[in-house]
VOPAGU-2260 file (C-alpha; in pm, 1 decimal, decimal comma):
REM VOPAGU-2260
SITE   aa  ch    i         X         Y         Z
SITE  MET   A    0   -1828,1     449,5   -1186,0
SITE  ALA   A    1   -2047,5     222,5    -976,1
SITE  GLU   A    2   -2108,8     327,2    -614,2
SITE  ALA   A    3   -1762,9     421,3    -491,6
SITE  VAL   A    4   -1580,4     271,1    -195,3
SITE  THR   A    5   -1266,0     417,8     -44,6
SITE  ALA   A    6    -981,0     169,9     -42,2
SITE  TYR   A    7    -630,4     220,9      93,2
SITE  LEU   A    8    -326,9      71,4     -77,1
SITE  GLY   A    9      28,2      16,2      41,3
SITE  LEU   A   10     302,7      57,6    -218,3
SITE  GLY   A   11     666,1     -36,8    -187,0
SITE  GLY   A   12     975,8    -176,0    -347,9
SITE  ASN   A   13    1352,8    -188,0    -327,1
SITE  VAL   A   14    1475,3    -285,6    -675,4
SITE  GLY   A   15    1530,8     -41,2    -960,0
SITE  ASP   A   16    1369,1     303,7    -979,0
SITE  VAL   A   17    1103,5     236,1    -716,4
SITE  ALA   A   18     968,3     591,9    -706,1
SITE  ARG   A   19     908,4     579,3   -1080,6
SITE  SER   A   20     742,7     238,1   -1048,6
SITE  MET   A   21     511,8     371,8    -777,7
SITE  ARG   A   22     429,3     682,2    -987,1
SITE  ASP   A   23     357,3     463,2   -1289,3
SITE  ALA   A   24     139,8     232,1   -1079,2
SITE  LEU   A   25     -64,4     520,8    -940,3
SITE  ARG   A   26    -111,8     659,0   -1292,4
SITE  LYS   A   27    -226,1     317,0   -1421,1
SITE  LEU   A   28    -468,8     277,0   -1132,0
SITE  ASP   A   29    -601,8     629,3   -1185,8
SITE  ASP   A   30    -643,7     560,6   -1559,9
SITE  ASP   A   31    -887,4     278,7   -1487,7
SITE  PRO   A   32   -1244,0     412,8   -1527,0
SITE  GLU   A   33   -1347,9     241,7   -1201,0
SITE  CYS   A   34   -1058,4     368,4    -989,4
SITE  ARG   A   35    -949,3     720,2    -895,4
SITE  VAL   A   36    -646,8     801,7    -679,7
SITE  THR   A   37    -758,0    1061,8    -424,7
SITE  ALA   A   38    -462,0    1092,0    -185,2
SITE  VAL   A   39     -99,5     982,6    -160,3
SITE  SER   A   40     118,1     979,7     150,9
SITE  ARG   A   41     471,9    1099,0     180,3
SITE  VAL   A   42     735,0     849,9      63,1
SITE  TYR   A   43     938,5     682,8     336,4
SITE  LYS   A   44    1272,7     506,4     318,9
SITE  THR   A   45    1231,9     199,3     536,7
SITE  PRO   A   46    1461,1     -77,6     656,4
SITE  PRO   A   47    1402,4    -423,8     510,4
SITE  TRP   A   48    1153,0    -642,0     691,9
SITE  GLY   A   49    1151,3   -1018,5     701,9
SITE  PRO   A   50    1403,5   -1301,2     682,4
SITE  VAL   A   51    1579,0   -1204,4     355,8
SITE  GLU   A   52    1885,1    -975,9     362,3
SITE  GLN   A   53    1822,2    -693,5     113,6
SITE  ASP   A   54    1832,7    -320,0      43,1
SITE  TRP   A   55    1612,8     -60,8     210,4
SITE  PHE   A   56    1264,7      -0,5      68,6
SITE  LEU   A   57    1063,6     297,9     -38,2
SITE  ASN   A   58     708,5     281,5      96,5
SITE  ALA   A   59     396,9     494,5      58,8
SITE  CYS   A   60      20,2     460,3      82,7
SITE  ALA   A   61    -257,3     581,1    -143,9
SITE  ALA   A   62    -632,4     624,5    -115,1
SITE  VAL   A   63    -850,9     531,4    -410,2
SITE  GLU   A   64   -1219,5     573,4    -475,8
SITE  THR   A   65   -1331,1     266,8    -665,7
SITE  GLY   A   66   -1643,3     112,1    -807,1
SITE  LEU   A   67   -1462,5    -220,8    -828,5
SITE  SER   A   68   -1537,0    -504,5    -589,5
SITE  ALA   A   69   -1249,0    -602,3    -361,3
SITE  PRO   A   70   -1159,2    -906,1    -580,5
SITE  ASP   A   71   -1171,6    -691,2    -895,2
SITE  LEU   A   72    -952,2    -428,2    -729,7
SITE  LEU   A   73    -707,7    -706,7    -641,9
SITE  ASP   A   74    -706,4    -813,5   -1008,1
SITE  LEU   A   75    -632,3    -453,9   -1114,2
SITE  VAL   A   76    -352,3    -422,5    -856,9
SITE  LEU   A   77    -190,5    -753,8    -957,8
SITE  ARG   A   78    -220,0    -669,1   -1328,8
SITE  THR   A   79     -59,2    -330,7   -1260,2
SITE  GLU   A   80     230,8    -497,5   -1077,0
SITE  ARG   A   81     283,4    -741,6   -1366,9
SITE  GLU   A   82     266,1    -467,5   -1631,6
SITE  LEU   A   83     536,6    -279,3   -1442,8
SITE  GLY   A   84     766,6    -582,6   -1430,8
SITE  ARG   A   85     690,8    -742,7   -1093,4
SITE  ILE   A   86     799,0   -1103,8   -1074,8
SITE  ARG   A   87     705,3   -1290,2    -756,1
SITE  MET   A   88     996,1   -1510,0    -649,6
SITE  THR   A   89    1083,3   -1491,9    -278,7
SITE  ARG   A   90     826,4   -1413,8     -11,6
SITE  TRP   A   91     931,6   -1095,0     169,0
SITE  GLY   A   92    1223,6   -1070,5     -74,0
SITE  PRO   A   93    1346,9    -791,5    -301,4
SITE  ARG   A   94    1088,3    -651,8    -541,2
SITE  THR   A   95    1048,8    -380,3    -800,2
SITE  LEU   A   96     695,6    -301,7    -686,5
SITE  ASP   A   97     447,0    -434,8    -436,1
SITE  ILE   A   98      90,3    -306,1    -402,7
SITE  ASP   A   99    -126,3    -432,9    -118,6
SITE  ILE   A  100    -490,6    -360,2     -50,5
SITE  LEU   A  101    -487,1    -255,2     313,8
SITE  LEU   A  102    -848,5    -149,7     366,3
SITE  TYR   A  103   -1158,8    -162,8     148,0
SITE  GLY   A  104   -1443,7      48,7     278,2
SITE  ASP   A  105   -1560,1     -40,6     627,3
SITE  GLU   A  106   -1615,4    -409,5     571,8
SITE  PRO   A  107   -1369,8    -693,7     623,5
SITE  VAL   A  108   -1303,7    -923,6     329,4
SITE  SER   A  109   -1208,0   -1287,5     377,4
SITE  LEU   A  110   -1144,7   -1479,9      57,0
SITE  GLU   A  111    -892,5   -1749,2     -29,7
SITE  ASN   A  112    -660,3   -1497,5    -197,5
SITE  LEU   A  113    -756,2   -1174,5     -18,5
SITE  THR   A  114    -789,9   -1074,4     346,7
SITE  ILE   A  115    -888,1    -719,7     440,5
SITE  PRO   A  116    -787,5    -551,1     664,1
SITE  HIS   A  117    -446,6    -665,1     548,8
SITE  PRO   A  118    -310,6    -919,9     799,9
SITE  ARG   A  119     -41,7    -788,7    1032,5
SITE  MET   A  120     -61,9    -432,7     894,5
SITE  VAL   A  121     -89,0    -288,2    1246,1
SITE  GLU   A  122     246,7    -453,2    1328,2
SITE  ARG   A  123     431,3    -277,6    1045,4
SITE  ALA   A  124     557,9      78,1    1076,2
SITE  PHE   A  125     622,5      90,0     701,3
SITE  VAL   A  126     244,4      53,7     651,9
SITE  MET   A  127      93,6     239,1     946,4
SITE  VAL   A  128     313,3     550,6     940,6
SITE  PRO   A  129     248,5     639,4     574,3
SITE  LEU   A  130    -116,2     536,0     608,2
SITE  ALA   A  131    -153,0     783,2     896,8
SITE  ASP   A  132     -53,3    1061,2     653,5
SITE  ILE   A  133    -373,9    1010,0     454,2
SITE  ALA   A  134    -610,4     815,0     681,8
SITE  GLY   A  135    -517,6     917,9    1033,3
SITE  ASP   A  136    -877,0     934,2    1158,1
SITE  VAL   A  137    -985,8     601,0    1008,6
SITE  MET   A  138   -1068,2     343,3    1275,4
SITE  LEU   A  139    -896,3       5,0    1272,9
SITE  ALA   A  140    -925,1    -252,2    1551,1
SITE  GLY   A  141   -1079,9       0,7    1788,6
SITE  ARG   A  142    -816,3     273,8    1739,7
SITE  THR   A  143    -740,9     537,1    1481,2
SITE  ILE   A  144    -469,3     473,1    1225,8
SITE  ARG   A  145    -287,3     773,8    1373,1
SITE  ASN   A  146    -284,5     611,5    1718,7
SITE  HIS   A  147    -157,6     284,1    1574,9
SITE  ALA   A  148     120,3     474,8    1395,5
SITE  LYS   A  149     224,3     649,9    1717,9
SITE  THR   A  150     304,0     313,0    1879,6
SITE  PHE   A  151     613,8     276,5    1661,1
SITE  ARG   A  152     917,3     433,2    1819,3
SITE  ASP   A  153    1250,1     403,3    1641,2
SITE  GLU   A  154    1169,5     181,8    1344,8
SITE  GLY   A  155    1424,7     351,2    1118,2
SITE  LEU   A  156    1173,0     514,6     883,1
SITE  GLU   A  157    1295,6     827,1     709,7
SITE  VAL   A  158    1072,7    1074,6     525,5
SITE  THR   A  159    1211,4    1140,3     177,7
SITE  GLU   A  160    1173,7    1439,5     -54,2
SITE  ILE   A  161    1033,8    1213,0    -325,8
SITE  GLU   A  162     690,8    1310,6    -457,0
SITE  LEU   A  163     453,6    1069,1    -620,0
């Protein structure tokens, strides 16, 4: 593996066997010679977010050590989604699996198809609460992830017994 960078991923979905899809995705990512899953948060049941009426989601976060560049990691993530049956139809709509790159090392990334830190992540309990499980001391916008997560009061998140 080239010099490794720690990246944090958000995983979620609300169609089909989402826990299995997330497990399969983590296994596929870990099978790549340039990517190793090093930590996984608890799995949370979360209310739908956005303008589309839909079922509740399962959400989790994972840490990976990767020798891939941010664009190459994005390619791996998108390929993994496709291989596991993700079809992009409605923005913020129902999905079998969604994997977002939340953070990539300490540096911001600003490309046409990739912005890191992930835009609006600090506004979303379904990202910040699971991310605090595995990256609580990581700094983001002048505060720790744990402190960002504490700003969410009753967002409806429920810890599940599901293990990834």
